[in-house]
N, C-alpha and C positions, 0 to 999 in steps of 0.2 A: 331692650338689648343693651348691655353695657360691656365694659372691658375690664379685665383683671388688672389691678394696680401693679402687679408684679411682672406678668409676662405678656400683657396686652391681648390675651386670648378673649374672644367674645364669650360673654356669659348671658344665657337666656334670662328673660325677666323673672321666670319662676324658680331660679336657682340662687336666690339671695336670702334664704332662711339661715338661721343661726348655725345649723349643722351642715350646710352646703359648702363645697369646696370647688375650686377651679379644676376643670377636667384636665387641663394641661400641666399645671405646676403644683396643684394640691393645696394652694393657699386658701384660707378662709375667705368667703365672698362677703359675708355680713360683717365687715371690718371697717374701721374708720378710714383707712387708706382707699377704700372702694366707695366712699360716700361723697355725695355732692357737696356736703358741708365741710369736708376736710380741707384745711388750708393752714399751712405751717406758719403763716404770718399772723394768725389770730391767737388769742389766749386759749390755751389747751388745744391748739391746732384745730379749732372748730369754729365755723362762722355762726353756728346756732348758739346763741348766748345762754339759753336755758338748759342746754344739754349737760348731763353729768360728766365729770372728768373721767376719761378712759386713759389708763396709763399705756397699755400696749396697743398701739394703733394697727397692728398687723393681725391680731387675734379676733376671733368672733366675739361679739358682745350683744347685749340686750338693749341697746340704745333705741328709744322710740322715735328719734328724729332721723334715723337712717333712711337715705334715699340713694339708690344706685347712681353712681357718677357716670356722666357721658364723656368724661375726659379719657384720654388714652393713658395707659399705664407706663411701666418702665421707668420708674423714678430714678434709678441709678444711671440709666442711659441719658436722661435729660440733664441730670446734674453734671455728667461728664461733658455734655455738649455746652452747657452754660460756662463751665470752667474754661473750655477751649476758646469760646467766644471772648471771654474776658481777657484771657492771655493774649489773644490776637489784637484786641483793642488797645491794650496797654503795652504792647511789644515795643521795645526800643528800636529805633531805626538807625 
């Protein structure tokens, strides 16, 4: 069981095929942003060094290294939280 990168909805293990979509938001499930190897800090945003470059990280792909992520989704929400934390940290007193 994993979670959708977009809406954080739980996705059963058997729904990560290329043609599958999240039941809640309709996003592709076999996409880079839903993969355990996806990491924006790495080259091509992937920790798997032998993986082919995938341009659109939100669309379904044929990557053989895909492994459903156990991380929670909601990338936009976490980005907003990080920005707020940084602003609070550097706030002038």
